[in-house]
N, C-alpha and C positions, 0 to 999 in steps of 0.2 A: 502495501499501500502506500510505505512513505517514500520508494524509489519510483514511483511510477509517474508520468507527467502527462497533466490535464488538456486535454484541449477546446477550446471553446472559439466554435467559426460558423456560427448558425445557418448561412447561407452559402448557396452552391457545395463545392467538392473540397473544399479547402478541408475542413476537417477529417473528411476521408484519406486525402492525401498525405496530411501531416501523418497521421496515424500510420500508412503504408513506410513514409518515408525513416520514421523512427523505427519502425521495425527493421529495415534493413539495416539499420546501426544497434538492432540489439537492445533497443531501449521501448520497454513498457510505457503504456501511455493508454488512454481512454476518451474517445472523444464524450464532452458533454452534449446533451441535447437544447439544455435551457440552461438560463443564469440561476433557477432555482438547483438544478442538478450540478451545475459548478460549485454553490455555495455547502451541499451537502456531501458532497464527494472532498470536499479541501478541509470538512472537519473531519473526516475520516481519516486523512494523510495524504501529502505529496509530496514529489520531491520538487516540481515548478509547475510552472500556469505557461502554457502556449493561445495566444488569443490574437485578434485582428483586427486591426484599427477600426474599424466599423461596428463591431461588438460591443466595442467600450460604451457607445450610446443604446445598446441594448442588452442593458445590464451586468455586463461584464465588470465596469470599472466602478460601480456599487458594490458589486460582490467583493471585490478586490481590496478596496479600500475597508471596508467593513473589517474583511481578516487582520490586514494589515495594520490597523488599528487594535485589534485586539488579540494579535498572535503574541505568546509570552519572549520574556525577553530571549532565548536563545535563537529564535527564530527570524529569519529575513527572507521571505520568501522568492525565490527567483524568479521573474516574470518575464516572457519574451513576447513582445506585440508586432506582428507584422505589419507594416505599414505602406503607402502607396507612396511610388518616387516621388520628392520633391515637394511633399504637400505638408502646411504647418497647419494642423488645424484645432479647433479649441479644447476636443475633447482628449486631442494626443497630449498638449498642454498641462492639459488638466494631470491626465495618468504620469506626466512625468513628473510633477509639483508634490505628487502625493504618494505615489505607487511604492517609492524606494528604490529596491532592487530590481530596476528595470532594465532592459536591453531592446534595443529596437532595431528592428532588421526590414530592411528597404525591399520589397518586391519587383519582380520575383527572384526569388531566395534559391540559390543553389544546393542542391538534396546535400552535398558534402559541408557546407555554410550553416545549415539550420541541425545535422548531426553535431558537428563540433559543438556548436552553441548549446544542445542538447546536452551533450557529454560535460561540458562546463559547467552549465546548472547545476546537474547532479553532484559532481565532485563538489562544489560550492555548499548543496545541500547537506550533502554527507559530512563535510566540517562542522556545519550546525549542530547535527546529531550527536556529533562526537564532544562538543560542546555541552549538549544539554546534558548527554550520559557525565561528564564531567561533573557537571553543576548537581546531578542525582546523588553522583557517589559522595560528594563535596556535604550535602544534604543530612545522607544517611550518616555520614562520620561524625558529623558534631554532635549529632543526637545522641550516638555510640558515644562519644568524648564526653557529653553530658554525663549520659548514665556512670560510663566508669570513674568521672572524676566525683562527682555526685556520692556514690558507693564508699570511699574512704572517708569522704569527709562527713559521713553521719555518725559513725562510731568515734571520732576525734570531737564533733560537738557532743555527743552525748555522755562520752568519759569525764568532758570538761565538768559538766552539768553536776556529774556524781562525785567527782572530786569537791566542788562548791558544797554538796553537800552534805558529804563526811566530814568536811573540815569547816563549817560556815565561820570559825573565828579567825580562821587565820587568814592576815594580812596576806602572805606570800603566797597561800592558797588563790587569793582572790585575785590577787596581781596575775597569775601566771594562766587562771580560768579566762581573767579579761584578755590579753596579747590572745589565748587561742582563738575566743570568740570573735575576736575581729578580724581575726586572718580567716578563719573559716569564711564570715560575711566579707568579707574582700574577693575571696576566691570563686565563692558560690555569685558575687553579681558578676564575674568575670566569665563563668559557665552561661549563667543565663543570659547576658549577651552577646555571647558566641552563637547560643542556639536562636536567640532574637535573628540573628543576621542570617541564618540560614530559612528561618520561618518566614521573612519577610522579602527574600529573593524568590521564595517558592511561593508567594501567597499565600503561606499558611496561617497567617495571622488574621482570626474574627476576633472585633471588638466586642467586650460584653459589655454596652452601657449600660448607664444609670442614671438616675439623678445624682448627683454628688456636691456635697460641698466644699467650694473652694477653699474656705477656711479649714476644713477638717483635710484636705490635700495637702496644704503647704504644714499645718501642725505633724501630720504625719514625714514630710519630709528634712523638717529641722530635727523630729528626733532621731531619724535615722543619720543625718550627718552633722548633727551637734559634738558628737565623742570627739569625729575625725579634726573636726575644726578647733576642738578646745585642746587636740592634742598637741596642734599648729599655734597655739596663743593667738586664734583667728576669733575675732565678735562676728557672729553671725545672727541678724535681725530680721526683723519681719514689720512692715506696715501695711495692713491690710483694708481692703474699701471698709467704712465705716456699716454698711448694707449687707447683709448674704448674699452671694454669688451664687448661683448654681451652675452646673453644665452637666449636658446629657453625654457623660463620657465613661467610659472606663476607665473603673477610678485606680488600677493597677498599671495601667499604661500611663496616667496623670501624673503618680509617683515617679516612674519610672523617667520621663521628662523630666522634672523640677531636678529630681536625685540626682540625674546625670548631670546637669549643669552645674549645680551645686559644688557637687563633688569635682568637676571640672575648677570650677573658682578656687575651693580649698588648696588642690592640687598646685595650681600656680601663683598663689598669694603668699608672699614671704610672712613669715611668722611677725604676729603683734599688728597684720592688717583687717581690715574689715569685707564683711560681704553683707550686700543688704537686699532682702527682696522687697518689692514694692507693686500694686496693682491698684488697676483703674479702669473703671468702664466708660465706653465711647461706642455709641451707635449698635450696638447688640453684641460687642465685643470686647473681651476681655484682654487687657493687655500687661503683661506682667514682665518686670523690667529686674532682673538679676545682675547685680552692679559689684564691681572688687575693686581695689587699689592695690592688683597685683602686678605683674611684669608685663601687659599688656598683650597686642597684638600688631605685627607690621601691617600695613596695607595690604600687600600681595598675599599675606597669609591668611585671610580673614574669608577668601571664596574656597580654601581649600580644606579648611577646620571641619567642613561638616560630610565630607568622602570619607569613604569606609578605610578604615587601620591609616588614615593620616597622623603622622605624629609632629606634633609641635616640637618646636625647640623652644629652649629655656635662653636666658638672655647671654648663658655663658658657651651656648650653641650646642649644648647635649640634647639629647633625645630626653625627653620626659617618659616617666613610665606609663605602664597601660596598654590596650590593645588598638587604641584609636577608634573607638566602634562608638563609645559613649554618645557625642556628640550627632553622629550620623542617626542614631536612632531614636533620639530625641526629636530630631528634624522629623525624620518619618511619621512618628507615632503622632505628631502634631498636625502633621499634613493628613494623615489620615483620619484625624477628628476634625477637617476642614480648615486647618490653622497654620499656623507657620511659626519659625521661630528663627530669628537674625542677629548677626552678632555686629558688634562695634567697639573700635578703639581708637584713641586719639594716637595712638603708638606705643612703642615700646617704653615699661617703666610709668604706663600711665593709665592702668587699670584696662580692664576689659567690661561691656554691658549685653547683655543677653537679652535680646526680649521675645518673648514667648505669647502670641495672638491665638488667641481660641473664642469661639460663638459661645455666649453665654447669656444668663439672663439674671436680675437684679430683682430676686424675689424673696419670699421665705423658706430658707431651708427646709427641706422634709428634715421633719422631727426624726432625730436619731433613736432607733431602737432603743428601749433600755434595756442595759445588759441583765442578763439571767442571774439570778440570784445565784452567789454561790454555795457550792453543796458539797461540804468536805467528805472524804471519804467515811470518818468516822460517821456522818451521821447514819449511812448507808450498811457501815460493817465493811471491811475489807473486800473489796472486789477479787474477783477472778480474771485474770488478765490473761492473754497468750498472745505471747510476742513469735511472729513468723517470718523468718529470713533466712537464705543460704548463705549470708555475709555473716559467720559467726562471733567477729568482734561486735558488729552492731546488733545480733540480735541479745549477745550477753550483756553489752553497755545497757541496753535498754530494758531487759529484765531486772536488772540491779538497779535502774534508777526507777522502775517501779515499786521493786520490794522495799526501796528507800522509801518511799511515798507513804507506805505500808499494807500495800495488796499483795495478794497473792499472786504471784508471776508465772508463768511456766513459759518454757522455750520450745520452738521446732523447727528446725533447719529444711524443712522442704514441706511440701503439701501434704503429702501421707503422714508424716511425723503429725502433722497438724491435725488431721480426720482422729489419728488415734488419740490424741490429747484431748479433745473433745468429746471422746467418747469414756473418758475417765472424771472428767470435770466439765461442765460447760460452763463457758465464759462467757463473763456479763461484755467485756472487750476485748475485740482483735485488732491486732495492731499487724499489717500484714506486707511483705513483700510482693511486686508482682511477675518480676523478671526471675523465678527460680525454675530451675532446672525439672524435667519430670512433668510433673503436674504443678502447671505455672498459679498465679495467685488468682488471677479470676478463677479457675476452673476449680480451684478450694474453695472458694466464697462462694461460686453457686451451691456446692457441695453442702454448706455448710449454713447455708440458708433453709436446702433441701427438707437436712436433717434437725433443724432450731424446731419445725412443729409449732409455732407460735410462742416459742419461748425469746424472748426482748436479748439482742445481742448488739452490739456498736462495733461494727467495722469499720475502720481505717486501711486506707491504702496507702501505703509510706513509699515511694518508689522514686527511680531516678530518672524515670519517664515522665517529663511535664507536658506534651504535647497534648494539643485538645482531643484528638481521638482518643489516647489514652485514660483522659479523664472520661470521656463518654463508655469506654467498655466497661470500666471502673463503676458507675454508677449500672448497666446494666445486668454487672456481675454479683450484685448485690451489696457492693459497698455503700456506705454512709459519707465517707468523704473520703477527698482524694487530698495527701500531702506531700509534697515534693521534698526529697531529700537535698541536704540535709537540714530537718526540720527544730525546732527547739521542743524545747519538753514541753515548754508551757503552750503551746499551741497545740499541742494532744491536748494535754490536761483542759485546756479549754472547753475543748469540744465534750470532752468527759463531763466536765460540769455543767455543760448546756444540756446534755443528754441525760444526766441526771436531775436535773432542775425539771426537765422537762418529764419525766418520770414523776415525779413528785407531785406535779401536778394534777397529773390523770386520775 
């Protein structure tokens, strides 16, 4: 399918002759009888298109223009148009200006010319397919890399939490625990950024829009960035609009936009500096400014800093740390929300200013849901917990953490062990990995739900796979929640407390 050439020449014998000529050159082709059939066949795959000038007004141009606008980034469909000698028509000019990878051959066309042009077309298309395959492999590699990096991060974070609970009064342990937490958080952000690059380039990012308060977003951003700013003796301040501002947006992506920009400002602002966030509404748009008194930007660097993997240089000429991803993601996520991100600087040593513009409205912010009343394990007695993970370090560390919290926690290292464990004692909470050998977490969860027979169990998927399809599959398998490694134990505990509170109110 993808190596054939589609031919559309609705009048005369041009289509039949072209099929015959191409066949003599061992080239597969298909003559389309209408513009509609051309569109249908293009969607099934094609190495290129051969058409005639008079067919452009008979629907060919519209079909090809639509395809060219919607084709994926790797694709640049080659098109040959057979023209009348010496003529310069409006349809031809229109095709030249919009169709991109276009070759014009004046009629009458020699057989050898058409065959060699078709072979060149197919060679170019084959190179495009190679790019597509490389992108597919890159996306799969990034997804696997994220999973493999998250797996060791999970027991590291959990073990640090265990240390804090074993020695709550030790300042040295608290200091070491803080170092581990900060570095794990940084590594997790780098992994998430890498995965987001793959998702955006492959068109797999789906925004989860809801009505969210801008103030809530900024407070979350400051909470995430405050520790890094304090470690560099930077003042991080905010001046928000007097009336609540509401955005119809993906909350997580909004936090990511502003966190990436503020983190960038922290990186390039010397100790003792200031970073200030301010915002104002104008004509249905929220303009948020993140301004610092850091090292600033060269005028030549400003157009490049939003490019993927672009590394800015410090005043000393050294490359800054990081992957050069954060600002690119911030701009792309803003544009997905109908907004923009712009950068300004008066020059080196004179600070930088980033302006994020997003559609928003000034109205009463949606009332925040009242937090579920905390229900301690003691109020319900110690809970029976089952931790399932083929990563033994991760499973054992999480089991220890649950035991320190006063729960009865068992551990299983694969799906079959998990089913054996529940046959001895039914768990009220199951925390389970998905990508286990043999019986994976999805199938194990389905079988646990089948064996429940109405017995209540909170099931949490704890996995290194964060893609949207994995989340959907966890829900279909019977999980109540999907958490991506490495996860704070507090996040698991919060879900547990919410579950217990709901059970108590019933």
